[in-house]
C-alpha positions as CSV (number, residue, x, y, z in Angstrom):
1,M,-7.4,-25.5,-17.2
2,R,-6.9,-27.0,-20.7
3,M,-4.4,-25.0,-22.8
4,H,-3.6,-24.8,-26.5
5,N,-0.2,-26.2,-27.4
6,A,0.9,-22.8,-28.5
7,D,0.5,-21.5,-25.0
8,E,3.1,-23.8,-23.4
9,N,5.9,-21.2,-23.9
10,C,3.7,-18.1,-23.3
11,G,4.2,-16.5,-19.9
12,I,0.8,-14.8,-20.1
13,A,-1.0,-18.1,-20.6
14,Q,1.0,-19.8,-17.9
15,A,0.2,-16.9,-15.4
16,A,-3.4,-17.2,-16.3
17,T,-3.5,-20.7,-14.9
18,V,-2.8,-19.1,-11.5
19,L,-4.7,-15.8,-11.8
20,G,-7.4,-16.8,-14.3
21,D,-9.7,-17.8,-11.4
22,W,-11.7,-15.0,-9.8
23,W,-11.3,-16.5,-6.3
24,N,-7.6,-17.0,-6.6
25,V,-7.1,-13.3,-7.3
26,L,-9.3,-12.3,-4.4
27,V,-7.5,-14.7,-2.0
28,L,-4.2,-13.2,-3.0
29,R,-5.7,-9.7,-2.5
30,E,-6.7,-10.6,1.1
31,V,-3.4,-12.2,2.0
32,A,-1.6,-9.1,0.8
33,R,-3.9,-7.1,3.1
34,G,-2.8,-9.2,6.1
35,H,-5.7,-11.6,6.3
36,V,-3.6,-14.7,6.4
37,R,-5.6,-17.1,8.6
38,F,-8.4,-19.4,7.3
39,D,-11.2,-17.9,9.3
40,A,-10.2,-14.3,8.5
41,L,-10.0,-15.2,4.8
42,A,-13.4,-16.9,4.9
43,A,-15.0,-13.9,6.7
44,E,-13.5,-11.3,4.3
45,L,-14.4,-13.2,1.1
46,G,-17.7,-14.7,2.1
47,L,-16.5,-18.0,0.6
48,S,-17.5,-21.5,1.7
49,R,-14.9,-23.4,3.7
50,K,-14.8,-26.1,1.0
51,V,-14.1,-23.7,-1.9
52,L,-11.6,-21.7,0.2
53,T,-9.8,-24.9,1.1
54,E,-9.6,-25.9,-2.6
55,R,-8.3,-22.4,-3.7
56,L,-5.7,-22.3,-0.9
57,G,-4.5,-25.8,-1.8
58,R,-4.1,-24.8,-5.4
59,L,-2.1,-21.6,-4.6
60,V,0.2,-23.6,-2.2
61,A,0.7,-26.2,-4.9
62,Q,1.5,-23.5,-7.5
63,G,4.2,-22.0,-5.2
64,V,2.4,-18.7,-4.7
65,L,1.5,-19.3,-1.0
66,H,3.1,-21.4,1.7
67,R,1.6,-22.7,5.0
68,S,3.2,-21.6,8.2
69,L,2.2,-23.3,11.5
70,Y,1.1,-20.9,14.2
71,Q,-0.8,-23.3,16.5
72,R,-0.3,-26.9,17.4
73,R,-3.4,-27.8,19.4
74,P,-5.4,-27.9,17.3
75,V,-3.1,-27.5,14.3
76,R,-3.6,-24.2,12.5
77,Y,-1.8,-22.6,9.7
78,E,-1.3,-19.1,8.2
79,Y,-1.1,-18.7,4.5
80,L,1.8,-16.4,3.5
81,L,3.1,-15.1,0.2
82,T,6.2,-16.8,-1.2
83,D,8.7,-14.8,-3.2
84,A,6.7,-15.8,-6.3
85,G,3.5,-14.6,-4.6
86,A,5.0,-11.3,-3.5
87,A,6.2,-10.8,-7.1
88,L,2.5,-10.8,-8.1
89,L,1.7,-7.7,-6.0
90,P,2.6,-5.2,-8.8
91,L,0.1,-7.1,-11.0
92,L,-2.6,-6.9,-8.4
93,V,-2.0,-3.1,-8.0
94,A,-2.0,-2.6,-11.8
95,M,-5.3,-4.5,-12.0
96,Q,-6.7,-2.2,-9.3
97,D,-5.4,0.9,-11.1
98,W,-6.9,-0.2,-14.3
99,G,-10.3,-0.9,-12.7
100,D,-10.2,2.4,-10.8
101,R,-9.6,4.4,-14.0
102,W,-11.5,2.5,-16.6
103,L,-14.4,0.8,-14.8
104,L,-15.0,2.8,-11.6
105,G,-13.8,6.1,-13.1
106,D,-14.2,8.0,-16.4
107,G,-10.9,7.0,-18.0
108,R,-9.1,10.2,-17.3
109,L,-5.5,10.1,-16.0
110,T,-5.3,11.9,-12.7
111,A,-3.3,11.9,-9.5
112,T,-6.3,13.0,-7.4
113,A,-9.8,11.7,-6.9
114,A,-13.4,12.8,-6.8
115,A,-15.2,13.0,-3.4
116,D,-17.9,10.7,-4.7
117,G,-15.6,8.1,-6.3
118,A,-14.5,4.6,-5.3
119,E,-10.9,5.6,-4.4
120,H,-12.2,8.2,-2.0
121,A,-14.5,5.7,-0.3
122,R,-11.8,3.1,-0.1
123,V,-9.2,5.4,1.5
124,H,-11.6,6.8,4.0
125,A,-12.8,3.3,4.9
126,L,-9.3,2.7,6.3
127,T,-10.2,4.8,9.3
128,G,-10.6,2.5,12.3
129,T,-8.8,-0.4,10.7
130,R,-5.4,-1.7,11.7
131,L,-2.4,-1.9,9.4
132,P,-1.0,-5.4,8.9
133,E,1.6,-6.4,11.5
134,G,5.2,-6.6,10.3
135,L,4.8,-4.4,7.3
136,E,8.2,-3.0,6.4
137,L,9.7,-1.1,3.5
138,P,13.2,-0.2,2.4
139,G,14.2,3.2,3.8
140,T,16.6,6.0,3.0
141,Q,18.6,5.2,6.1
142,G,19.8,1.9,4.6
143,E,17.5,-0.7,6.2
144,N,13.9,-1.9,6.1
145,L,11.7,0.1,8.5
146,P,8.2,-0.5,9.8
147,V,5.7,1.8,8.1
148,V,4.4,2.6,11.6
149,S,7.1,3.7,14.1
150,P,7.2,1.3,17.1
151,D,8.8,4.1,19.2
152,A,6.3,7.0,18.6
153,A,2.9,7.7,20.1
154,A,1.6,8.2,16.5
155,T,2.8,8.1,13.0
156,V,2.0,10.4,10.0
157,L,2.3,8.3,6.9
158,F,2.1,10.3,3.7
159,T,2.3,9.0,0.1
160,Y,3.3,11.1,-2.8
161,P,3.9,10.5,-6.6
162,G,7.6,11.2,-6.7
163,T,10.2,14.0,-6.6
164,G,12.3,15.3,-9.5
165,V,9.7,14.2,-12.1
166,E,8.2,16.3,-14.9
167,W,4.6,15.3,-14.7
168,G,3.1,17.2,-17.7
169,P,-0.8,17.4,-17.7
170,V,-1.5,15.0,-14.8
171,P,-3.9,16.8,-12.4
172,G,-2.7,16.6,-8.8
173,A,0.8,15.2,-9.4
174,E,2.8,18.4,-8.8
175,G,3.9,19.4,-5.4
176,C,5.9,16.5,-4.1
177,T,9.0,18.5,-3.3
178,L,6.9,21.2,-1.7
179,E,5.2,18.6,0.5
180,N,8.5,17.1,1.7
181,R,9.9,20.5,2.4
182,L,6.8,21.4,4.5
183,F,7.1,18.2,6.5
184,R,10.8,18.9,6.9
185,D,10.2,22.4,8.2
186,A,7.4,21.1,10.6
187,W,9.5,18.2,11.8
188,P,10.6,19.8,15.1
189,A,6.9,20.2,16.0
190,F,6.1,16.6,15.1
191,W,9.2,15.5,17.2
192,R,8.1,17.5,20.2
193,T,4.7,15.8,20.2
194,D,6.2,12.3,19.9
195,V,4.9,11.9,16.3
196,A,6.9,10.0,13.7
197,V,6.7,10.9,10.0
198,R,7.1,8.5,7.1
199,G,7.1,9.5,3.4
200,V,6.3,6.8,0.9
201,S,6.6,6.8,-2.9
202,T,7.2,4.1,-5.5
203,Q,10.6,5.5,-6.4
204,L,13.7,3.4,-5.9
205,T,15.6,3.8,-2.6
206,H,18.7,5.4,-4.3
207,E,16.4,8.0,-5.9
208,Q,14.9,8.8,-2.5
209,Q,18.3,8.9,-0.9
210,E,19.6,11.5,-3.4
211,F,16.6,13.6,-2.7
212,A,16.8,13.3,1.0
213,R,20.5,14.3,1.0
214,A,19.8,17.3,-1.3
215,E,16.8,18.5,0.8
216,D,18.1,17.5,4.2
217,I,15.0,15.4,5.0
218,P,15.1,14.4,8.7
219,Y,12.5,11.6,8.5
220,P,12.7,8.3,6.6
221,L,11.5,8.1,3.0
222,L,10.3,4.5,2.3
223,S,10.3,2.8,-1.1
224,D,7.1,1.0,-2.2
225,A,8.6,0.0,-5.5
226,A,7.4,-3.6,-4.9
227,H,3.9,-2.2,-4.1
228,Q,3.6,-4.0,-0.7
229,L,1.9,-1.0,0.9
230,A,-0.3,-0.2,-2.1
231,A,-1.5,-3.8,-2.1
232,A,-1.9,-4.1,1.7
233,L,-4.1,-1.0,2.0
234,R,-5.5,-1.0,-1.6
235,L,-4.2,2.5,-2.0
236,P,-5.0,4.6,-5.1
237,T,-2.4,4.8,-7.8
238,F,-1.9,6.3,-11.3
239,S,0.5,5.5,-14.2
240,G,3.0,8.3,-14.7
241,A,6.6,8.7,-15.8
242,G,7.1,5.0,-16.5
243,R,5.7,3.4,-13.4
244,L,2.7,3.1,-11.1
245,R,2.7,6.1,-8.6
246,H,1.0,6.6,-5.3
247,K,-1.7,9.3,-5.3
248,R,-1.1,11.9,-2.6
249,L,-2.8,11.1,0.8
250,I,-2.0,11.2,4.5
251,L,-2.8,8.7,7.2
252,V,-2.6,9.4,10.9
253,V,-1.9,6.1,12.6
254,D,-1.8,5.4,16.4
255,A,0.7,3.3,18.3
256,E,-1.6,0.2,17.9
257,R,-1.3,0.6,14.1
258,T,-4.9,1.8,13.9
259,V,-5.7,4.4,11.3
260,R,-7.3,7.3,13.1
261,H,-7.6,9.8,10.3
262,A,-7.3,9.8,6.5
263,L,-6.7,12.9,4.4
264,F,-7.6,12.3,0.8
265,P,-7.5,13.8,-1.7
266,V,-4.8,16.2,-0.7
267,V,-5.3,19.4,-2.8
268,D,-4.1,22.1,-0.4
269,I,-0.7,20.7,0.6
270,P,0.2,23.3,3.2
271,H,-3.2,22.9,4.9
272,A,-2.9,19.1,4.8
273,V,0.5,19.2,6.5
274,D,-0.7,21.5,9.2
275,E,-3.9,19.4,9.7
276,S,-1.9,16.2,9.9
277,L,0.2,17.7,12.7
278,R,-2.9,18.8,14.6
279,L,-4.6,15.5,14.3
280,A,-1.5,13.5,15.1
281,A,-0.7,15.6,18.2
282,A,-4.2,15.0,19.5
283,C,-3.8,11.3,18.8
284,A,-0.5,11.2,20.6
285,R,-1.8,12.7,23.8
286,P,-2.4,10.2,26.7
């Protein structure tokens, strides 16, 4: 890409040399979703092998991806995000949020979604798909934890905008503390049926820890402040109180990391918590 001299010191212009190409953005989207091998990328993107090879080569040369050998005979590589690549995830999520609101939506700021909208279709399309292997987030217990418990028969993964925040006129944002309290109160029933619970927001870990201590939350809260989960699952977000926030949804995931049920939008919070217990218990039965 030819650049004007005035752009040499402009971070926006320099970033455009990486993200200014349509296919580069979509390749990064798919890598974030866990499609890290050449054939998987080609299948998801519908891109010719020649063009995909060129785009992957450029992203490796630009330090956004790195190649990792996973097979020697014949030689095969996976394409993984570098630290620089992972730092682009918030930008990808922000692009999705902008597109959901201004191109696929009507421009209104909301923490919920219409049943006939793109966000609703995208979340419910997760049913039957597997979450990327090795996806971990910082937890309130002081270490990174897998978003799907390796020790439970099923996992209820719920995302919420954030606790302790004054939302103002944002439809669907209120109720995060209530939701956590309801999951806390139902925790013994989840535990008896061998179902793990994970709560996820984009709040920082120390903010989640303060809330967990104050409310005696028995399950882990995970921080998606770096937007790994949002990018991996293309989850719906909204801009509120100074950062991108998850819209409220619940996924029931089995021990093989396959999404069995998706509840979205969550309007009746008590009903959704009860329904997630019922669905997860049925999923956990042998």
